[in-house]
C-alpha positions in Angstrom: 7.9 -1.0 16.4 4.0 -1.3 14.7 3.2 -1.1 11.1 1.8 2.0 11.7 4.5 3.5 14.1 7.0 2.4 11.2 4.6 4.2 8.4 3.9 7.3 10.8 8.2 7.8 10.5 8.4 7.1 6.9 5.8 10.0 6.7 7.3 12.3 8.7 10.9 11.6 6.8 9.5 11.9 3.5 7.5 15.5 4.1 10.5 17.2 4.0 11.5 15.7 0.1 8.6 16.5 -1.6 9.3 19.6 -3.2 7.5 21.5 -5.8 3.2 19.4 -6.6 4.8 16.3 -5.2 2.6 15.0 -2.6 1.8 11.7 -0.8 -1.2 9.5 -1.7 -0.1 6.6 0.4 2.3 4.0 2.3 1.7 0.2 2.9 4.2 -1.9 4.5 4.6 -5.6 4.1 5.5 -8.1 6.5 9.4 -7.7 4.6 9.4 -4.2 5.6 9.2 -3.6 2.0 7.3 0.3 2.3 5.7 0.9 -0.9 5.0 4.8 -1.1 2.3 6.3 -3.7 3.2 9.8 -4.8 1.6 12.6 -7.2 2.3 16.2 -8.3 -0.9 18.4 -10.3 1.8 18.2 -12.5 1.9 14.5 -13.9 4.5 12.9 -12.0 7.9 11.1 -13.7 10.2 8.4 -13.3 13.4 10.3 -12.6 11.6 12.5 -9.5 10.1 8.7 -8.4 14.3 7.3 -8.4 15.5 10.8 -6.6 13.1 10.7 -3.6 13.7 6.6 -2.7 17.2 7.8 -2.6 17.0 10.5 -0.9 14.9 8.6 2.2 17.0 5.0 2.0 20.0 6.7 3.1 18.0 9.1 5.8 16.1 6.3 6.3 20.0 4.4 6.6 21.3 7.1 8.8 19.0 7.0 11.9 19.4 3.4 12.2 16.0 2.4 12.3 16.6 -1.2 10.7 20.2 -1.8 11.8 20.4 -5.0 8.9 19.0 -2.5 6.4 16.5 -4.8 6.8 14.0 -2.7 3.9 13.7 -2.2 0.9 11.4 0.7 -0.8 9.2 0.6 -3.2 8.9 4.6 -4.6 5.9 5.3 -7.3 2.8 7.2 -9.4 0.0 5.3 -8.2 -1.3 3.0 -11.7 -4.3 3.9 -13.6 -6.1 1.1 -12.0 -5.9 2.5 -9.0 -9.0 3.6 -7.7 -8.2 8.0 -6.5 -7.6 8.6 -2.9 -7.1 12.2 -2.2 -8.7 15.5 -3.1 -6.2 16.5 -4.9 -6.0 13.8 -6.7 -10.2 14.5 -8.0 -9.0 17.8 -8.8 -5.9 17.2 -10.8 -8.3 14.9 -12.9 -10.6 17.4 -14.2 -11.7 16.6 -17.4 -10.9 13.3 -17.3 -13.0 10.1 -17.7 -13.8 8.9 -14.4 -15.8 5.9 -13.2 -17.6 6.0 -10.2 -19.0 3.7 -8.3 -21.5 4.6 -5.5 -21.8 3.0 -1.6 -24.6 0.6 -3.5 -22.3 -0.9 -6.5 -24.3 1.4 -8.6 -21.4 2.8 -11.4 -21.1 6.3 -13.2 -19.5 6.8 -16.0 -19.3 10.3 -16.7 -16.8 13.4 -17.2 -15.3 15.0 -13.9 -16.5 18.3 -14.6 -16.1 20.2 -10.3 -14.9 19.0 -7.7 -16.0 20.7 -3.9 -14.3 19.7 -0.9 -17.7 17.6 -0.7 -18.8 17.0 -3.8 -18.0 15.9 -7.9 -20.0 16.7 -10.3 -19.8 14.7 -13.8 -21.5 14.6 -17.1 -22.7 11.4 -19.6 -25.5 11.7 -21.5 -28.8 9.5 -21.4 -30.6 7.8 -24.2 -29.6 7.8 -27.8 -30.5 10.5 -30.4 -33.3 12.9 -29.9 -33.7 11.4 -26.8 -30.5 12.0 -25.7 -30.3 14.1 -22.9 -26.8 15.2 -20.8 -27.4 15.3 -17.0 -24.8 16.3 -14.3 -24.9 14.7 -11.2 -23.8 15.8 -8.7 -22.0 13.1 -5.8 -20.9 13.5 -2.3 -18.4 11.6 -1.5 -19.3 10.6 1.3 -21.5 8.6 -1.6 -18.5 7.0 -3.2 -16.8 3.8 -2.8 -14.4 4.5 -5.3 -13.8 6.1 -8.1 -11.1 5.1 -10.7 -9.9 6.8 -14.3 -10.4 5.9 -17.2 -8.0 5.4 -19.9 -9.4 5.4 -23.9 -7.3 4.2 -26.2 
């Protein structure tokens, strides 16, 4: 079974376990059949939900006998704050937060995520200082975005 086939199988198996507002962000697989599954939820994803889904998915995979010797492992978590946003739903969930957008030409823009559509985002930041300060709201196409990270300020 190729890694791609394995990931597709796990995607099908996990789908019924994603209740409420929980959604799949990505699945990665390491050579030792170690599945790293990243989930998120519109209202935030607690560790308890990750553990519950991990146990349920493990049981289903074991019962199906995908890995006869139990030769697989699962890690179910939400993407860390250092993980870039991947899905439109993640962008929408983070409206109002500080983000750093890196465009395809490696230009970085930092600002508050104001609006998200199917094709674009709008961020807001201030250019200039003092009396010359101007608030700008550039519209950035998803096609022009290399990555977007949420910035956590302390």
